Residue frames as qw, qx, qy, qz and C-alpha x, y, z in Angstrom:
[[0.015, -0.879, -0.477, -0.004, 0.05, -0.02, 0.00],
 [0.410, 0.519, 0.031, 0.749, 1.30, 3.40, -0.92],
 [0.212, -0.279, -0.460, 0.816, 1.70, 6.12, 1.64],
 [0.076, 0.783, 0.615, 0.053, -1.51, 8.25, 1.96],
 [0.068, -0.993, -0.042, 0.087, 0.39, 11.35, 2.82],
 [0.712, 0.298, -0.111, 0.625, 3.72, 12.92, 2.07],
 [0.266, 0.055, -0.330, 0.904, 5.08, 15.16, 4.89],
 [0.137, 0.400, 0.594, -0.684, 1.42, 15.51, 6.06],
 [0.362, 0.374, -0.231, -0.822, 0.04, 16.37, 2.62],
 [0.817, 0.247, 0.465, -0.235, -2.57, 14.06, 1.05],
 [0.478, -0.205, 0.667, 0.534, -0.58, 12.24, -1.55],
 [0.403, 0.573, 0.662, 0.267, -3.35, 12.71, -4.16],
 [0.023, 0.962, 0.106, -0.249, -2.72, 16.56, -4.01],
 [0.285, -0.669, 0.496, 0.475, 0.89, 16.17, -5.24],
 [0.771, 0.582, -0.044, -0.253, 1.14, 15.88, -9.05],
 [0.052, -0.647, 0.745, 0.155, 4.17, 13.58, -9.08],
 [0.835, 0.081, 0.542, -0.047, 3.91, 10.47, -11.22],
 [0.294, -0.228, 0.676, 0.636, 5.53, 9.18, -14.66],
 [0.683, 0.549, 0.126, -0.465, 4.05, 9.56, -18.12],
 [0.681, -0.017, 0.662, 0.313, 4.83, 7.34, -21.06],
 [0.331, 0.604, -0.361, -0.629, 5.69, 8.68, -24.57],
 [0.818, 0.156, 0.544, -0.102, 4.35, 5.91, -26.63],
 [0.618, 0.756, -0.212, -0.045, 6.18, 7.07, -29.75],
 [0.105, 0.681, -0.701, 0.185, 9.37, 6.18, -27.86],
 [0.694, -0.317, 0.547, -0.345, 8.15, 3.20, -25.74],
 [0.363, 0.369, -0.804, -0.293, 9.46, -0.16, -26.76],
 [0.835, -0.274, -0.072, -0.472, 7.12, -2.10, -24.52],
 [0.483, 0.351, -0.763, 0.248, 10.11, -3.92, -22.94],
 [0.763, -0.500, -0.392, -0.122, 8.43, -4.01, -19.49],
 [0.504, 0.133, -0.503, 0.689, 11.51, -2.71, -17.54],
 [0.240, -0.368, 0.173, -0.881, 9.27, -0.12, -15.86],
 [0.806, -0.304, -0.244, -0.446, 6.65, -2.72, -14.93],
 [0.856, -0.065, -0.435, 0.272, 9.34, -4.97, -13.48],
 [0.356, 0.311, -0.377, 0.797, 11.18, -2.17, -11.74],
 [0.321, -0.411, 0.166, -0.837, 8.30, -0.54, -9.85],
 [0.270, -0.139, -0.928, 0.215, 7.39, -2.65, -6.88],
 [0.189, 0.258, 0.495, -0.808, 4.48, -0.26, -5.91],
 [0.347, 0.479, 0.805, 0.047, 2.42, -1.09, -8.87],
 [0.172, 0.598, -0.040, -0.782, 2.46, 2.27, -10.62],
 [0.401, 0.354, -0.592, -0.603, 2.50, 0.36, -13.95],
 [0.682, 0.113, 0.695, -0.197, 0.45, -2.48, -15.18],
 [0.185, -0.022, 0.751, 0.633, 0.36, -4.02, -18.64],
 [0.492, 0.495, 0.210, -0.684, -2.41, -2.76, -20.88],
 [0.421, 0.071, 0.819, 0.384, -3.61, -4.81, -23.86],
 [0.469, 0.647, 0.143, -0.584, -5.07, -3.12, -27.02],
 [0.704, 0.590, -0.256, -0.302, -5.52, -4.68, -30.37],
 [0.984, -0.024, -0.106, 0.145, -3.66, -7.72, -29.13],
 [0.545, 0.469, -0.332, 0.610, -0.58, -5.60, -28.25],
 [0.633, -0.640, -0.336, 0.277, 0.71, -5.37, -24.77],
 [0.329, 0.596, -0.186, 0.708, 2.23, -2.06, -23.51],
 [0.378, -0.286, -0.593, 0.651, 2.92, -0.64, -20.07],
 [0.138, -0.711, -0.325, -0.608, 0.53, 1.89, -18.66],
 [0.040, 0.166, -0.556, 0.813, 0.51, 4.10, -15.57],
 [0.461, -0.442, -0.706, -0.306, -2.43, 2.59, -13.73],
 [0.533, -0.737, -0.396, 0.123, -1.86, 3.71, -10.30],
 [0.365, 0.711, -0.103, 0.592, -0.10, 7.12, -10.50],
 [0.296, -0.787, 0.285, -0.461, -0.34, 8.06, -6.83],
 [0.958, -0.263, -0.007, 0.115, 1.46, 4.93, -5.80],
 [0.635, 0.512, -0.202, 0.542, 4.66, 6.62, -7.16],
 [0.580, -0.527, -0.249, 0.570, 7.08, 7.74, -4.47],
 [0.147, 0.987, 0.054, -0.017, 7.22, 11.52, -4.64],
 [0.054, 0.867, -0.464, -0.173, 10.65, 12.63, -6.28],
 [0.674, -0.172, 0.693, 0.190, 11.51, 8.94, -7.23],
 [0.524, 0.674, -0.275, -0.443, 12.68, 8.74, -10.96],
 [0.489, -0.347, 0.792, 0.118, 14.08, 5.20, -10.94],
 [0.696, 0.401, 0.596, 0.007, 11.89, 3.90, -13.70],
 [0.405, 0.904, -0.036, -0.134, 12.79, 6.86, -15.92],
 [0.150, -0.743, 0.627, 0.180, 16.49, 6.16, -15.33],
 [0.490, -0.166, 0.846, 0.132, 16.22, 2.42, -16.43],
 [0.665, 0.617, 0.323, -0.271, 13.99, 3.12, -19.44],
 [0.615, -0.118, 0.497, 0.601, 16.21, 2.24, -22.45],
 [0.307, 0.561, 0.528, 0.559, 14.25, 4.37, -24.95],
 [0.111, -0.086, -0.218, 0.966, 13.80, 7.52, -22.71],
 [0.266, -0.462, -0.634, -0.560, 9.98, 7.19, -22.95],
 [0.459, -0.648, -0.586, 0.165, 9.31, 7.93, -19.29],
 [0.083, 0.493, -0.143, 0.854, 9.22, 11.52, -17.92],
 [0.350, -0.599, -0.620, 0.365, 8.31, 12.89, -14.49],
 [0.013, 0.970, 0.180, 0.166, 7.38, 16.47, -13.60],
 [0.338, 0.622, -0.380, 0.595, 10.07, 18.92, -12.65],
 [0.603, -0.357, -0.582, 0.412, 11.42, 18.27, -9.07],
 [0.167, 0.018, -0.187, 0.968, 11.84, 21.99, -8.60],
 [0.429, -0.246, -0.239, -0.836, 8.21, 22.72, -9.45],
 [0.692, -0.371, -0.602, -0.145, 6.93, 19.80, -7.40],
 [0.455, -0.176, -0.517, 0.703, 8.91, 20.98, -4.33],
 [0.055, -0.130, 0.030, -0.990, 7.38, 24.34, -4.80],
 [0.576, -0.333, -0.475, -0.575, 3.93, 22.88, -5.00],
 [0.655, -0.287, -0.632, 0.299, 4.66, 20.81, -1.79],
 [0.277, -0.075, -0.350, 0.892, 5.90, 23.97, -0.05],
 [0.313, -0.212, -0.115, -0.919, 2.73, 25.97, -0.93],
 [0.666, -0.306, -0.613, -0.296, 0.59, 23.00, 0.24],
 [0.575, -0.236, -0.585, 0.521, 2.36, 22.70, 3.51],
 [0.053, 0.036, -0.184, 0.981, 2.07, 26.56, 4.08],
 [0.506, -0.295, -0.347, -0.732, -1.67, 26.44, 3.25],
 [0.675, -0.306, -0.672, 0.003, -2.19, 23.66, 5.78],
 [0.494, -0.225, -0.500, 0.675, -0.64, 25.69, 8.65],
 [0.114, -0.116, -0.001, -0.987, -3.07, 28.77, 8.17]]
């Protein structure tokens, strides 16, 4: 089970999760195998299997491991700087 909060902020308020560029994706499955939190699952369409981001909020905030192991560079995450700024604003809002 993924953590429900990140530093006291509801996880579903933090827009941190991977996206897949299917123009580049080789459907090798390294991301599916890598992520033990179940962010990815196989999706089958027209008889072809490809990885899909099925549980985006299971992604550990600021983790980019799957992006680093993707051989085709098909996986992207949001900007860490922007994400940290969003988290900072959310934390500030909680304390008012």
